[in-house]
Structure formats: structure tokens, C-alpha cells
C-alpha positions, -999 to +999 in steps of 0.1 A: +312+244+147+337+251+119+342+286+101+324+269+068+291+253+089+286+286+105+287+309+074+267+285+052+252+254+070+218+247+059+203+248+089+164+264+100+164+279+133+140+257+157+101+257+154+109+254+119+109+224+093+148+222+089+163+218+054+188+193+040+219+202+028+220+201-006+250+181-014+283+203-023+293+187-055+285+190-091+260+167-107+244+163-142+209+144-141+201+157-177+218+174-199+220+213-194+189+232-200+167+197-188+135+189-201+117+207-171+138+240-176+134+239-216+097+232-211+095+264-185+114+285-210+084+282-239+065+291-212+089+323-200+090+334-238+053+333-243+051+355-210+082+377-206+097+405-222+123+396-246+143+425-232+147+403-204+183+383-210+190+349-198+225+340-193+214+299-185+183+287-191+177+267-163+155+275-131+162+268-100+148+246-072+173+254-048+204+269-036+231+262-013+266+271-004+283+274-039+258+247-057+224+256-072+199+226-079+176+230-110+141+214-113+157+186-133+177+176-107+211+189-119+238+204-092+254+236-108+286+248-097+276+287-088+305+307-101+284+342-109+265+346-070+235+360-090+259+389-107+277+394-077+249+399-050+248+363-033+284+363-015+274+342+014+257+320-005+221+317-023+208+303+012+225+323+038+212+305+067+222+339+093+198+359+065+171+335+058+168+337+099+167+377+102+146+381+076+120+353+091+122+368+119+114+403+108+081+392+089+064+380+119+071+415+126+059+439+092+070+437+061+070+476+042+061+510+066+081+533+043+116+543+065+101+583+052+070+577+072+073+555+103+108+546+113+125+511+125+161+506+139+175+481+112+177+512+089+197+529+119+217+499+126+229+494+088+239+530+085+257+528+114+281+496+104+285+515+070+296+545+091+321+529+110+334+506+084+339+526+052+377+539+046+385+572+068+384+587+104+362+613+097+327+613+107+301+599+082+265+596+073+245+572+052+216+563+033+198+535+023+185+528-014+173+496-035+194+491-060+228+498-070+218+519-103+194+540-076+228+547-053+246+555-078+223+578-092+217+594-058+255+602-053+255+621-083+222+640-068+244+647-038+274+658-052+255+681-077+241+699-048+271+702-030+292+716-057+265+733-073+279+718-106+266+698-133+296+676-151+306+640-142+339+620-150+334+583-156+360+563-169+363+542-205+352+509-195+325+518-166+290+499-156+270+520-133+233+512-140+207+513-160+185+548-153+194+570-174+220+592-152+238+558-147+235+548-184+252+580-193+283+569-170+282+537-181+305+530-210+298+501-228+275+504-250+257+472-260+236+460-245+235+486-217+229+515-239+217+507-273+188+526-285+177+542-253+197+577-257+203+604-261+223+607-228+233+629-205+257+659-224+277+665-187+293+634-188+327+630-198+347+597-198+388+593-195+405+562-198+421+540-169+449+522-171+446+483-162+477+466-178+512+468-179+506+463-213+487+497-222+497+515-251+495+549-239+525+548-210+528+550-174+498+558-149+510+596-149+503+599-185+465+583-177+466+610-150+473+637-170+444+627-200+423+626-168+433+658-159+430+672-195+398+660-197+385+683-168+403+711-180+391+709-212+355+704-204+360+733-179+375+715-147+351+740-124+316+725-136+325+693-125+307+678-092+324+641-089+342+618-105+332+582-100+352+553-105+349+513-096+378+508-082+376+471-098+360+476-134+337+447-131+314+443-162+347+453-182+364+418-173+374+424-134+398+453-143+418+463-112+434+501-121+472+500-121+485+511-083+489+543-078+461+557-105+437+560-077+456+581-057+463+603-082+426+607-087+420+614-053+447+644-056+430+658-089+399+653-068+413+675-043+428+701-068+399+709-088+371+710-057+354+677-070+341+647-051+357+613-052+327+584-053+335+547-051+312+524-068+319+490-046+285+483-061+306+450-074+333+451-056+325+455-022+315+436+010+346+416+012+344+402-025+384+415-030+398+398+004+392+434+019+358+448+030+360+474+002+385+471-025+394+505-025+408+497+005+436+478-012+451+512-027+447+529+009+425+556-011+396+572+008+367+582-015+341+613-004+314+594-015+314+551-012+284+536-027+277+496-025+247+471-029+247+438-047+266+418-014+251+441+006+223+424+017+231+391+003+208+392-029+177+411-010+175+444-025+193+472-008+215+496-014+239+529+001+258+562-001+281+570+024+299+600+032+313+630+047+291+638+074+287+676+062+280+664+026+259+639+032+239+665+058+239+692+031+211+679+012+174+695+027+151+669+046+133+651+021+157+658-011+167+617-011+138+594-005+119+566-024+091+542-014+113+509-006+148+526+006+159+505+034+130+479+030+128+464+066+137+428+050+165+438+031+181+458+064+181+426+084+196+405+057+225+434+056+229+433+094+234+393+087+259+395+062+275+420+084+280+394+116+297+373+090+321+395+077+331+407+117+332+373+128+333+347+103+369+346+083+346+360+049+378+384+044+403+352+050+381+328+026+379+355-002+412+359-006+417+324-005+397+318-036+415+342-053+448+322-043+434+289-058+423+305-090+457+319-100+473+287-085+450+266-113+446+293-140+480+314-143+501+286-160+474+288-192+488+323-198+503+323-229+506+286-231+492+282-267+452+282-251+446+317-262+447+328-226+462+362-225+457+374-188+445+358-154+437+389-127+424+381-096+420+402-063+405+378-041+371+362-052+368+387-080+383+369-109+389+375-148+399+351-178+409+370-206+409+353-241+427+366-272+456+361-295+488+353-279+511+373-299+487+404-310+468+402-279+437+411-304+404+403-282+388+366-287+351+364-279+346+336-297+370+319-277+356+329-243+316+321-252+329+286-266+344+280-235+314+295-212+290+269-235+312+242-224+309+252-185+273+253-190+269+221-206+294+204-182+274+222-148+295+252-138+280+283-140+306+308-155+297+340-176+308+358-201+323+398-201+345+425-205+349+454-229+353+431-260+330+399-247+366+384-241+365+377-204+350+349-185+342+368-151+338+346-118+320+359-088+320+327-068+301+324-034+328+334-009+313+302+009+318+282-013+340+252-008+373+248-018+376+215-035+340+222-050+358+255-066+386+236-076+364+215-096+347+243-113+381+257-122+390+225-139+357+226-155+369+256-172+404+245-181+392+215-192+367+238-216+400+260-228+419+227-235+388+214-254+396+238-282+417+241-311+441+268-309+439+300-294+417+319-322+390+291-322 
């Protein structure tokens, strides 16, 4: 069996009804959205809160590899992975198999009442595979926001301090604390305040064109923000090694290492939020590994269990063990079905070339998209780290962001059967988070649709 087959073949274990593979090609049976999806959208409006958004209003019947099959028979190229979780495909065979086996045992006991081995096994793998040779401990939760909130709780408990430094462009979740940590206001924070006064934001250098100067000047701004707000009151510095919701912004080399030094200088814990960038997405298990930096606490979620709700905080043993018994918890933390899904993910990361495939996808994206930068198409940057890809739009002379152009290209993609999403601080970035298991030819087809969409528009400001 080839690596590709091993990772996402659509088989079902013996004793179950075999699933036929969904063809790994783009196909439009109707306009998008088709009639069945449009009818269900009407029912959705009648039943579901308007506060729940929808990027592409189609209803999915099946998923396989890099394809989403909707109820109208359209085969849509998935370049979003459900906002990142389904990195090994939305119907991964090994994940399904382990969940199915666990279903025959039990679905839930609450780990805080009676325990089960898979929770411990997930923690063991995380302790062994997160950066640093020091002794570690882990705790499992349910969502990325919940894990980030617990990381802050842990840092406050251990240091006896209250304040947290986060960064411009950051996204850390939708709970009260994580909204406070999040920088982007709309739609995440609009109308939901007031927010914590204990959170301070500092800028992060993500491009050589940043006006404020060198990496050292940005580090000085971080130090100044701490000193001006009483550095001795800060429990944590939290940062995404790649700022996903900001448009896949990659901090310039040396910045994360500088944060590590500043954190040590002031006795502050450094938290790496790897909710979106972790679990092989960037060609390393953790994005922070690209910079050789060891955080005190590392947060994972999204692809940790390939779409099943599971998150984690892993950190130095003396930090994680400092919390009193029952100080951390939650009814659904580390659900056994999700733990089994995570163990299936770990198996594939350990043996199936997942990291190499993520790196290869980034190389394909650069090869196809980089020639568009500065070529009169309104593309001002293409940045990749493995299968985490951002295409930024704006005026090629002034670099003024163009959200209109990014959204127009996204609409073109959706109409032509490619799921690509717009994001970024100025909503001028198309962010691609393809399933790492997507077949290269299918990925190239999806990228070509994006290129066609870019070329279909007249002028960089359109």
C-alpha cells in the first residue's frame, strides 16, 4: 500500500460495509450552492441562530481525501480542512476505525470520575513530542479556546501574577479571556465587551516591509510594553508561532527566540498557541520548531484529533504539577472517542510521511503562486510554511490592502468548486489550509482555479 493509500484510503474494517471512494476530482453537477443546499439553507435560517456564520452555504453528504461531496452531487476541492482540524482528511480511515472500536466499549465516563487508558496515552505522546528535553506533563480539554484559557490559568497560578502579553493580529478563541487575548475586533469581539484589562498587546514583525524597523526594534517594543505595564505583574506571553487568522503571518526569524529571552529575563511563562499551526501542518509537528524555541506551555487543538473535539496543554512538569488537585478539569475533557482519534493521528504522523507531504504542498503552492506577486494581478505577497498558506492582496505600489479583491477571488473559487477562505487583519488574505492528504494533482487543480480567479479580475484594485 502506498503512503497516499495508507493515509486516507476510504476503507472500512472487516465486518462493516465498505465505503466506495469519492473520486478525487473536482466536479460541478449544479451551480454552487445547488437546489438541495439552497432549500436546506432556508430551513437553517428558520432554526439556527444568525450568529453562526457560513463561509460556503453548501451541505455536505460525504468527504474523502481532498474532496467534499455535497447533497447536489458537486465535488468541491477542500482547501480549508474545516478551518484546520481535518488535516488528515474529513473521513480518515484510521480515525474512523479507532472511534468505531471505542464506540463498542463506551462513549464517556468523565476522566475526573473514572479513568481510561487512551487519555494517558495521548498525554504520553504529547510529552514525548513537544519541544524540549525537560520532563513534561499534559492536560486534555475540549476546544482550543478552553485550552488557551487553561494555559493562562496555569501561568497565573504558578507565577502569582495577573497580566498577559499577546500580539497584534492574534486570535486565541471566543471565551471571555481568549477574546481579550484576540487582537482582531470584528467579528470576534464586536459587542461582547468589556474585556480583561489585564491583557496588553504588542506588535509582531511578520514582513521585511514592516515600517517599524528590525526584529530588534520589535523586541524593544515588547520589552517597553512590559515595563510600562509593570513587568513584574505579567504571568505569561502568548503567541501563535504563525498567526493564522491574521493571514498566515510568519514572525520574522529571531523574534520568537527574542521573546524566549525576554520571558526568561522577567520570569514570565512563554505560551505557544499551536491550535492552528500544530500537528504537522507546517512540515514540522509544531511550527515553533522551525525557530528552535522551547516554550514553557504549548497548546494544541484542531488537528490534534482530526476534527474530533480535543485540545491540550503540555508544559514543564514543575509548572503543570503545581496546580492543586481538581484545579483543572471539565466534564468532557479528553473524551475517549476524541482520544482514540488523536492516537490514530499520532500513528500516521509517526509513520506515514505526513510532515513530508505538508512540506511538498507548500512547495507546490509557492511554485504556482509566487510568479503572481508584483505581476499586475494585485497579489502583494504569497507566504507558506508547509500546508499553511496565505495569498495577500493589495495595491502593488502602496501595499494598501484590498479586501474586495480577495473576496472576489474567493467568490470565484466557490462558484468553480474550490473551498478557499478569506481572512487576515484587513480581510485581504486568502488562507489555504488543505488536508495534508490531498493528492498533488487535485491540489494543483485547486490552486489553478485560484489563479484563474485572480486573472479574471481587471486591475489590482477590483
